[in-house]
C-alpha positions as CSV (number, residue, x, y, z in Angstrom):
1,X,85.9,41.3,40.6
2,X,86.1,42.9,43.8
3,X,89.0,45.7,44.0
4,X,91.8,44.8,45.8
5,X,93.2,46.8,48.6
6,X,96.4,48.8,47.9
7,X,98.8,50.7,50.0
8,X,98.5,54.3,49.0
9,X,102.0,55.4,50.1
10,X,103.6,52.5,48.4
11,X,102.0,53.6,45.2
12,X,103.0,57.2,45.7
13,X,106.6,56.0,46.0
14,X,106.3,53.8,42.9
15,X,104.9,56.8,40.9
16,X,108.2,58.8,42.0
17,X,110.5,55.9,41.1
18,X,108.7,55.9,37.6
19,X,108.9,59.7,37.3
20,X,112.7,59.6,37.5
21,X,112.6,57.5,34.1
22,X,111.1,60.5,32.3
23,X,112.5,61.3,28.8
24,X,113.1,65.0,28.3
25,X,112.4,66.2,24.8
26,X,114.1,68.8,22.6
27,X,112.8,72.5,23.0
28,X,113.8,75.3,20.9
29,X,113.1,77.9,23.8
30,X,115.3,75.7,26.0
31,X,112.7,75.4,28.8
32,X,112.9,72.4,31.0
33,X,110.3,69.7,31.0
34,X,109.0,68.3,34.1
35,X,109.5,64.9,35.3
36,X,106.2,62.8,35.8
37,X,105.1,59.7,36.9
38,X,101.8,58.0,36.7
39,X,100.4,54.8,38.3
40,X,97.2,53.2,37.4
41,X,95.6,50.6,39.9
42,X,93.0,48.8,37.9
43,X,89.8,47.4,39.8
44,X,91.2,44.1,40.0
45,X,94.5,45.2,41.5
46,X,96.6,45.2,38.3
47,X,99.1,47.8,38.0
48,X,100.1,49.9,35.1
49,X,102.8,52.8,35.2
50,X,103.9,55.5,32.7
51,X,106.4,58.4,32.6
52,X,106.6,61.5,30.5
53,X,107.8,60.6,27.1
54,X,107.8,56.9,27.6
55,X,106.3,55.7,24.2
56,X,106.5,58.9,22.3
57,X,108.4,62.4,22.6
58,X,106.5,64.9,24.5
59,X,103.7,62.8,25.8
60,X,102.3,63.5,29.0
61,X,102.6,60.5,31.7
62,X,98.7,60.2,31.9
63,X,98.3,60.6,28.2
64,X,100.7,57.5,28.0
65,X,99.1,55.8,30.6
66,X,95.2,56.2,29.7
67,X,95.4,56.7,26.0
68,X,98.4,54.6,24.7
69,X,98.1,51.7,27.1
70,X,94.5,51.4,28.1
71,X,92.5,53.3,25.4
72,X,90.0,50.4,25.2
73,X,90.1,49.3,28.8
74,X,87.2,50.1,31.1
75,X,88.6,52.0,33.9
76,X,85.5,52.3,36.2
77,X,86.7,51.8,39.8
78,X,90.5,52.4,38.8
79,X,92.7,54.6,41.2
80,X,95.3,56.9,39.5
81,X,98.6,58.4,41.3
82,X,100.1,61.1,39.3
83,X,103.4,63.1,40.5
84,X,102.2,66.5,38.9
85,X,98.8,68.3,38.7
86,X,97.1,67.0,35.6
87,X,96.8,69.8,33.0
88,X,93.8,71.7,33.0
89,X,91.3,72.5,30.1
90,X,92.6,74.9,27.9
91,X,96.5,74.3,28.9
92,X,97.1,72.4,25.8
93,X,96.9,73.8,22.2
94,X,93.5,73.4,20.7
95,X,91.9,71.0,20.1
96,X,94.0,68.8,22.5
97,X,92.4,67.7,25.6
98,X,94.1,68.4,29.1
99,X,94.9,65.4,31.0
100,X,92.3,66.3,33.5
101,X,89.9,65.9,31.1
102,X,90.8,62.7,30.0
103,X,90.6,61.6,33.6
104,X,87.1,62.5,33.6
105,X,86.2,60.8,30.4
106,X,87.9,57.8,31.3
107,X,85.4,57.7,34.6
108,X,88.1,57.5,37.1
109,X,86.9,58.7,40.4
110,X,89.9,58.5,42.5
111,X,93.1,60.4,41.9
112,X,96.0,61.1,44.2
113,X,98.2,64.1,43.2
114,X,101.8,64.8,43.9
115,X,102.3,68.5,43.5
116,X,100.2,71.4,41.9
117,X,101.4,73.1,38.8
118,X,103.6,75.9,39.6
119,X,102.5,78.4,37.1
120,X,100.5,81.0,38.8
121,X,97.9,80.9,35.6
122,X,97.2,77.4,35.7
123,X,98.1,76.2,39.2
124,X,95.2,74.3,41.2
125,X,92.9,74.3,37.9
126,X,93.6,70.8,36.9
127,X,92.6,69.8,40.5
128,X,89.5,72.0,40.6
129,X,88.3,70.6,37.2
130,X,88.4,67.1,38.8
131,X,86.7,68.2,42.0
132,X,84.1,69.9,39.7
133,X,83.5,66.6,38.0
134,X,83.1,64.7,40.9
135,X,86.4,63.1,41.0
136,X,88.0,62.3,44.6
137,X,91.2,64.2,44.6
138,X,94.1,63.4,47.4
139,X,97.3,64.8,47.7
140,X,100.7,62.9,48.1
141,X,102.3,62.8,51.6
142,X,104.0,66.0,52.3
143,X,107.6,64.5,52.5
144,X,107.0,62.9,49.4
145,X,105.8,66.3,47.8
146,X,109.4,67.6,48.7
147,X,111.2,64.9,46.9
148,X,108.9,65.8,43.7
149,X,109.8,69.4,44.0
150,X,113.5,69.0,44.3
151,X,113.5,66.6,41.3
152,X,111.7,69.3,39.2
153,X,113.5,72.3,40.9
154,X,114.4,73.9,37.4
155,X,111.1,73.3,35.8
156,X,109.2,74.6,38.7
157,X,111.5,77.7,38.8
158,X,110.8,78.7,35.6
159,X,107.1,77.6,35.5
160,X,106.6,80.1,38.4
161,X,107.5,83.1,36.2
162,X,105.7,82.3,33.0
163,X,102.0,82.3,32.0
164,X,100.6,80.0,29.2
165,X,98.4,82.0,26.6
166,X,95.5,80.0,25.4
167,X,94.3,81.6,22.1
168,X,90.9,80.8,20.5
169,X,88.3,77.9,20.8
170,X,89.4,76.9,24.3
171,X,87.3,74.6,26.2
172,X,85.4,75.6,29.1
173,X,87.3,77.8,31.5
174,X,88.2,76.6,35.0
175,X,87.7,79.4,37.5
176,X,89.1,79.0,40.9
177,X,87.7,82.5,42.2
178,X,85.6,85.3,41.1
179,X,88.5,87.6,41.8
180,X,90.0,86.4,38.5
181,X,87.6,88.7,36.7
182,X,87.5,92.6,37.0
183,X,85.9,94.4,40.1
184,X,83.1,96.9,39.1
185,X,84.4,100.5,38.8
186,X,88.0,99.8,39.5
187,X,90.8,100.8,37.4
188,X,94.7,101.3,37.4
189,X,94.3,104.7,39.3
190,X,93.2,102.8,42.2
191,X,96.3,100.8,42.8
192,X,99.2,101.9,45.1
193,X,102.2,103.2,42.9
194,X,104.7,102.5,46.1
195,X,103.4,98.8,46.4
196,X,103.8,98.4,42.4
197,X,107.1,99.8,42.3
198,X,108.4,97.5,45.0
199,X,106.9,94.4,43.3
200,X,108.5,95.5,40.0
201,X,112.0,95.8,41.8
202,X,111.6,92.6,43.3
203,X,111.0,90.9,39.9
204,X,114.1,92.7,38.6
205,X,112.3,93.9,35.5
206,X,113.4,96.6,33.2
207,X,111.7,99.7,32.3
208,X,109.5,102.0,34.3
209,X,106.3,101.4,36.2
210,X,103.5,101.3,34.1
211,X,105.6,100.3,30.9
212,X,105.1,97.6,28.6
213,X,107.4,95.0,30.1
214,X,105.9,95.3,33.5
215,X,102.2,95.6,32.2
216,X,102.6,92.7,30.2
217,X,104.1,90.6,33.2
218,X,101.0,91.8,35.1
219,X,98.6,90.5,32.4
220,X,100.4,87.1,32.1
221,X,100.3,86.7,35.9
222,X,96.5,88.0,36.2
223,X,96.9,91.0,37.9
224,X,95.6,93.0,35.3
225,X,93.3,92.0,32.6
226,X,92.7,93.4,29.2
227,X,89.5,94.7,28.7
228,X,88.2,96.5,25.3
229,X,91.9,97.8,24.9
230,X,92.7,98.9,28.1
231,X,94.1,97.5,31.1
232,X,92.4,97.1,34.2
233,X,93.0,95.4,37.5
234,X,91.5,91.9,38.4
235,X,89.9,91.1,41.7
236,X,93.4,89.8,42.9
237,X,95.1,92.6,41.4
238,X,93.0,95.0,43.5
239,X,93.4,92.7,46.6
240,X,97.3,93.1,46.2
241,X,98.0,96.5,45.2
242,X,94.9,98.5,45.6
243,X,95.2,101.7,47.6
244,X,91.9,100.9,49.6
245,X,90.7,97.3,48.2
246,X,87.7,97.5,50.6
247,X,86.0,100.6,48.8
248,X,84.9,97.9,46.3
249,X,85.6,94.7,48.2
250,X,84.3,95.0,51.7
251,X,85.8,91.5,52.8
252,X,89.5,92.6,52.0
253,X,92.0,93.7,54.6
254,X,92.5,92.8,58.3
255,X,90.9,93.7,61.4
256,X,92.9,93.6,64.6
257,X,92.1,93.8,68.1
258,X,94.3,93.9,71.2
259,X,92.4,93.3,74.3
260,X,94.4,94.7,77.6
261,X,94.3,93.3,81.1
262,X,92.2,96.1,82.3
263,X,89.3,95.0,80.0
264,X,89.8,97.8,77.4
265,X,90.3,96.9,73.8
266,X,92.1,98.8,70.6
267,X,91.0,98.0,67.3
268,X,92.6,98.8,63.7
269,X,91.5,98.1,60.2
270,X,94.3,97.3,57.8
271,X,92.7,98.4,54.5
272,X,95.6,99.0,52.3
273,X,97.5,96.7,49.6
274,X,97.6,93.3,51.0
275,X,101.2,92.9,50.4
276,X,101.6,95.8,53.0
277,X,99.2,94.5,55.8
278,X,101.9,92.0,57.3
279,X,104.4,94.7,57.8
280,X,102.2,97.4,58.9
281,X,100.6,95.0,61.5
282,X,103.8,93.9,63.0
283,X,104.9,97.6,63.5
284,X,101.4,98.4,65.1
285,X,101.5,95.7,67.5
286,X,105.3,96.1,68.7
287,X,104.3,99.3,70.5
288,X,101.4,97.6,72.1
289,X,102.3,94.0,73.1
290,X,104.1,95.1,76.3
291,X,101.1,96.6,77.6
292,X,99.1,93.6,76.9
293,X,101.4,91.2,79.2
294,X,100.6,91.0,82.6
295,X,104.0,92.5,84.6
296,X,104.0,89.6,87.0
297,X,104.2,87.1,84.3
298,X,107.1,88.7,82.4
299,X,110.2,86.7,82.8
300,X,112.7,88.8,81.3
301,X,112.8,92.4,79.7
302,X,114.8,91.0,76.9
303,X,112.0,88.1,76.2
304,X,110.1,89.0,72.8
305,X,106.5,90.0,73.8
306,X,105.0,88.0,71.0
307,X,106.7,85.5,68.5
308,X,106.4,87.6,65.5
309,X,107.5,85.0,62.9
310,X,104.6,82.8,64.0
311,X,102.2,85.9,63.9
312,X,103.6,86.7,60.5
313,X,103.3,83.3,59.0
314,X,99.7,82.8,60.3
315,X,98.6,86.1,59.2
316,X,100.0,85.7,55.8
317,X,98.4,82.2,55.7
318,X,95.0,83.7,56.6
319,X,95.2,86.5,54.0
320,X,96.5,84.3,51.3
321,X,94.5,81.1,51.5
322,X,91.2,82.6,52.8
323,X,88.1,82.3,50.5
324,X,87.4,85.5,49.2
325,X,84.2,84.6,47.8
326,X,82.7,84.6,51.2
327,X,81.7,88.5,51.2
328,X,80.5,88.8,54.4
329,X,83.5,88.0,56.5
330,X,86.9,89.3,56.6
331,X,90.2,88.1,58.2
332,X,90.5,88.9,62.1
333,X,93.1,88.9,64.7
334,X,92.7,89.1,68.4
335,X,95.6,89.3,71.0
336,X,95.3,89.0,74.7
337,X,97.9,88.2,77.5
338,X,97.6,84.5,76.6
339,X,96.9,84.0,72.9
340,X,96.9,85.4,69.6
341,X,93.6,84.1,67.5
342,X,93.5,84.5,63.8
343,X,90.3,83.9,61.7
344,X,90.4,83.3,58.2
345,X,87.1,82.9,56.2
346,X,86.6,79.3,54.6
347,X,87.3,75.8,55.4
348,X,90.7,74.2,54.3
349,X,90.7,73.9,50.6
350,X,89.8,70.5,49.4
351,X,91.3,67.9,49.5
352,X,93.2,69.4,52.5
353,X,91.5,68.2,55.8
354,X,91.0,70.0,59.3
355,X,92.9,66.9,60.7
356,X,95.8,67.6,58.6
357,X,96.0,71.1,59.4
358,X,95.8,70.1,63.0
359,X,98.6,67.7,62.9
360,X,100.7,70.1,61.0
361,X,101.2,67.7,57.8
362,X,98.9,69.0,55.4
363,X,100.1,68.6,51.7
364,X,101.3,71.6,50.0
365,X,98.3,73.4,48.2
366,X,97.2,77.1,47.8
367,X,93.6,78.2,47.5
368,X,94.9,81.3,45.6
369,X,97.9,80.7,43.8
370,X,98.4,84.2,42.4
371,X,98.3,85.6,45.8
372,X,100.6,83.0,47.1
373,X,103.1,83.8,44.1
374,X,103.0,87.5,44.8
375,X,103.5,87.0,48.5
376,X,106.6,84.6,47.6
377,X,108.1,87.2,45.8
378,X,107.6,89.9,48.5
379,X,109.5,86.9,50.9
380,X,106.2,86.8,53.1
381,X,105.2,83.2,52.1
382,X,106.9,79.9,52.0
383,X,107.8,78.2,48.9
384,X,104.4,75.9,48.3
385,X,103.1,74.9,51.7
386,X,101.0,76.6,54.5
387,X,104.4,77.1,56.4
388,X,102.9,74.7,58.9
389,X,106.4,72.9,59.2
390,X,108.1,76.1,60.2
391,X,105.1,77.1,62.6
392,X,105.5,73.9,64.5
393,X,109.1,74.0,64.7
394,X,109.3,77.3,65.9
395,X,106.6,76.9,68.5
396,X,108.7,73.8,69.8
397,X,111.9,76.0,69.9
398,X,110.2,78.5,72.2
399,X,108.7,76.0,74.4
400,X,105.3,77.0,73.7
401,X,102.1,74.9,73.2
402,X,101.4,73.7,69.6
403,X,99.0,76.1,67.8
404,X,95.1,74.6,67.7
405,X,93.2,74.7,64.4
406,X,89.4,74.7,64.9
407,X,86.4,75.4,62.5
408,X,84.1,78.0,63.5
409,X,81.8,78.9,60.7
410,X,82.6,80.5,58.5
411,X,86.0,80.7,59.8
412,X,89.1,78.6,60.2
413,X,90.4,79.7,63.5
414,X,94.1,79.4,64.8
415,X,95.3,80.0,68.1
416,X,98.7,80.6,69.1
417,X,99.8,80.7,72.7
418,X,102.2,83.3,73.8
419,X,103.5,81.6,76.9
420,X,104.1,77.9,78.2
421,X,101.0,77.8,80.6
422,X,98.9,79.9,78.0
423,X,96.8,76.8,77.0
424,X,96.1,75.6,80.4
425,X,95.1,79.4,81.7
426,X,92.5,79.3,78.6
427,X,90.7,76.4,80.0
428,X,87.1,77.1,81.6
429,X,87.5,78.3,85.1
430,X,85.5,75.5,86.4
431,X,87.7,73.0,84.6
432,X,90.8,74.4,85.9
433,X,89.7,74.5,89.4
434,X,89.2,70.9,89.3
435,X,92.9,70.1,88.3
436,X,95.4,69.5,90.5
437,X,98.9,71.3,90.0
438,X,100.3,67.9,88.8
439,X,97.2,67.4,86.4
440,X,97.8,71.1,85.1
441,X,101.6,70.3,84.5
442,X,100.1,67.4,82.4
443,X,97.8,69.4,80.3
444,X,100.8,71.7,79.7
445,X,102.9,68.5,78.7
446,X,100.1,67.4,76.3
447,X,99.9,70.9,74.5
448,X,103.3,70.3,73.1
449,X,102.8,67.1,71.8
450,X,100.7,65.2,69.0
451,X,100.0,62.4,71.3
452,X,101.5,60.4,74.3
453,X,101.5,56.8,76.0
454,X,100.5,56.4,79.8
455,X,104.2,55.5,80.2
456,X,105.7,58.7,78.5
457,X,103.3,60.6,80.3
458,X,104.4,58.9,83.8
459,X,108.0,59.3,83.0
460,X,107.6,63.1,82.2
461,X,105.7,63.9,85.3
462,X,107.9,61.7,87.4
463,X,104.6,59.7,88.3
464,X,103.6,56.1,89.3
465,X,101.9,54.3,86.4
466,X,98.6,54.0,88.5
467,X,99.1,57.9,89.1
468,X,99.4,58.7,85.4
469,X,96.4,56.3,84.7
470,X,94.2,58.3,87.3
471,X,95.5,61.6,85.6
472,X,94.4,60.7,82.2
473,X,91.5,59.3,83.0
474,X,90.4,62.4,84.9
475,X,91.3,64.4,81.8
476,X,89.2,62.2,79.4
477,X,86.3,62.6,81.7
478,X,86.5,66.3,81.6
479,X,86.9,66.3,77.8
480,X,90.5,67.9,77.7
481,X,92.0,64.9,76.1
482,X,90.8,62.0,73.8
483,X,92.1,58.6,73.5
484,X,92.8,56.2,70.5
485,X,93.5,52.5,70.4
486,X,93.3,49.5,72.5
487,X,94.4,49.5,76.2
488,X,97.7,48.2,75.7
489,X,98.5,50.7,72.8
490,X,96.2,53.4,73.7
491,X,97.5,57.0,72.8
492,X,96.1,60.2,74.3
493,X,96.2,63.7,72.8
494,X,94.8,66.9,73.5
495,X,91.1,67.8,72.4
496,X,91.8,70.2,69.7
């Protein structure tokens, strides 16, 4: 029987509705249970649902759905929707299988996931296990992710500060990055005492730095590893708190370059602890940026030379979410009179797409959960996402063109615009010369919008409809904009 089409959004909403019926089981440790809902769409279009604890106390929603309700049913071609990331191999007491393993064994090949697990030691490993086993993974819409997080606030807050220790006979380990392991020749003497002390204060831990309580916390988080009776930094620990991580990890740190109007450049490497780089970069830039602006362009001495909140968000994203297994590239930042360009090695993490990044509605997901967790403690990163919402809102508040993401292997490149006309100024000289003043205003208008119609374009620029059509046709022919839809409902957007 042919598979019936279903509306993914409707199934996400159904999973959330089911999630709200979850039954909390009693726990001696007082820890809250997550609310989880799951929806299974069979190949013939039939729908099954389950929630945590529905049939037996403590049952995971996916377990109830797959094992209790569909144990003897062929699920080839079925699609699963789950509000919480399925638990990874090794996350349950041996010999229990993780839900991600059960999904693979059921031969389900497409899974929609609401939010990732918040525990920094397991975050995204269930997703990675599915991807490693050729399961197509998609995330719930961003607004629905926020609903799930709000419903699970207490569970998430506690999950983010605990670690699950898996002892003996555990299944195949899911590794997100080689940096989960020790970096050769690095030990605790290579870590910054100042950065660690600041982190300890932020965690509000008792005892001295290097004491049992703090060390145990760092081991649980994966910052330190137990090796032959000694504690050594993991690769992530070396990145976060190393005095000079680049000695052992050439891909660490950030290279910043300022390009002055007279053609001169000034560069600086930021090679210290990763958690210190955003503050050090901002301090370095503040003394140099007024010189970068062309004096005839400065509107007010009180105008901030650069939107530092945007830069900080973009730089933190680059440092936290980059692919550190690309060892031949490092994060880079370039500043000139019109733009700030941030390059981060690695494509968007699967299943996030470049198109979602460009539209600023990418789901919440972190490539390097431990880095993101620590940066959150330092108040340098948003709760779970990439900060895209705040970046977009801040840009709009400042009247600046929307930032632009492009893929230039091996870098994901983000361009922030410093002035309202910066995006227009960055057009190729020949293209810019072919535009009338009115058409340049049209390009500037498009840089602040996701898309537009002929009618909206005409209204904004005070043009007749025929003039607006000529404008947009010219911009299409020049490759500045793209169009989607039929003539009547066609929408135009800046080519990004």
